[in-house]
N, C-alpha and C positions, 0 to 999 in steps of 0.2 A: 513643309506643309505637314507630313506626318508627325514630326516632331511637336510643331504647334497644337495640333490636335491632341497628342498625348499629353502635353503639359497642360491644356485645358480640364482635360479629364482628371488628371491627377491632382490639380489645384482644387477643383471642384470636391472631389471625394476627400481630400486631405483635410479641410477645413470645415466641413459638415459631416455629419453622420446620417446616413438614411434611416429616418424612424419607421417608415411603413413599408418598405421593401417593394414599392409598387413600379413596375416595369410596363411601359406600353409601347405598342409597334403601331405605325402609322403610316398613310400615304396621304399625299396632296393630291386631292381631287382634281383641283383646277389645273394643275401642270400634267396631271393624267390625261385630262383632256386635250391639252395643247401637244400630246405624243412625247413628253419628257417624263418618263417613269422615274420614281423616285421612292425610297423607303426611309423611315426615320424612327429612332428610338429615343424614349424620355423615360427617365429614372428620378423618382423622388428622392431629393437629398435634404430636406427638412420638412417642418411642418407646414410650411407655406411655399417652397422652392422645388423646383425641378432642372434639370440639366437634360438637354436634349441634343441628338445630332441627326442630321438628315444628309443623304447624298442623293444626287439626281444626274441623270444623263439624257442626252438626245442625240440620235444620228439619223439624219436625213427625215425629220418629222414632214409629213405631208409631201415628200418628194422635193423638198428644199436642200440645198447644200450646206447643212447645218451639222456641226459637231460640237457638242457641250458636254463637259463633266464637272460637277462641282459637289462642294460640301458646305454645310450650314451648322455649325454649333449654336447653341443657344441657352441662357440661363434665364429662368422666369421665376417672377415672384407673383403669388396669387393673394387676392385680396381678401377671399372667403374664408381665409383660415385653414383651408385644407387644399392640398395640391391636385392638379387637373380638374378644377371646378371653378366655374363663374370667371369674373374679371382678373386678367393679368397683365403685368408688363414685363418686358424682357430686354435684355442686351443679348446681340448676336454678332456673329462675324460671317464672313463669306469668303470664299475660295473658288474660283472658277478658272478653268482652262477651255479655250474655245477656238474653233477654226469655222468661220463663216464666210460664205459667199453671197453677197447681196447686192442686187442692182449692179452688176459689173465690177464690184470691188470684193477684195478678199481682206477679212480681218482674222489674224491668226496671232493669238497671245493668251495672257492671263490677266485676272482681275482679283483683288482682295479688297475686302471693305468691312466696316463696322457699323452697326446702327441700334436702333431702338424699335420694339415691337410692342405691340398692344392688341388685346383681343378678347374673346370669350370662350368659354368652353361649356357647350351644352352636354349634360349627361343623359344619354338616350336609355341606356341600360345600367345595370351594375357594372358592366366591363366594355361598353361601348360609348364613346364620345365623338362629337362633333366639335371641332376647333376652328372657329372664324377669326383670322388675324390679318394684320397690316403692319408692315415696318417700313422705316426710313433710314437711309445713313449715307455714308460717304464711301464711295468705291474708287479705288486707285487701279488704273490699267495701263499696260505694257504691250503692245503689239504691233505686228507687222502690217501694214495698210498699204495695198497696191492694188492696180488694176488687173483684171483676170488675164490680159494678154501681155502683161510685163513679164520679163525674165527676172523673177526677185533674187536669185542667186548671184547673176551678174550686176544688176542694177543698184542693188542697195547693199552690197556687201562692202566692207572696209578692210583692206588686206587679206581677202579672202573668207572673212568671217562675217556671217549674216548678223545685222544689228536690227533692233526694233527702231522703227521710224515715228511711231505716235507713242505718247504716253501723256498721263494726265489724271485729273480726277474728276467726278461727277457726283452731285447728290440726287440719289435715285431710290425708287422704292426697292427694298432688299427682300421683302416677303409680303406677298398677297395672296390670300387663298383661304381655301377650306379644306380643312384635314379631317380625315376618318380616322380614330385610334381605336385600338382594342387593348385593353388592360390584360397583360398575362399574369401577373401575380401580384 
């Protein structure tokens, strides 16, 4: 996972030169309301493009037995002729590790995905932006799925090694929300 993120960053900066040296830090207001804090960084990579990466986590939001850690890199193209302004489309990825207990079942695993994003960035002040976006993509998952009272170590292991017993893919929303961004430089 770390190598994939590093490869994406190096590829982005290797083929494009940053013209305007703009860097923004952001937070996703919608996931903050869901008690899933996150932080993101976005860097201008060209006259109409940016590369961003955001990380999020949740640990027992609203007292529910949920643990999630994830990262989302994204490359954006802005139609307005300047980055971090007006309409954009983007291509992004998703990597998530989760351990969720929901309605008597445990889901413990990982998911990876790719997708497309579209949205609009409102410039509130010279340095403050509001970013409304939505994204859709394919997500591949592998996890251990069992009932709370099961003894997973004995019931689902093969030769003493735990195995995932559920995997597949789904077409899902990968990003939906409203971000607040502050341009640092």
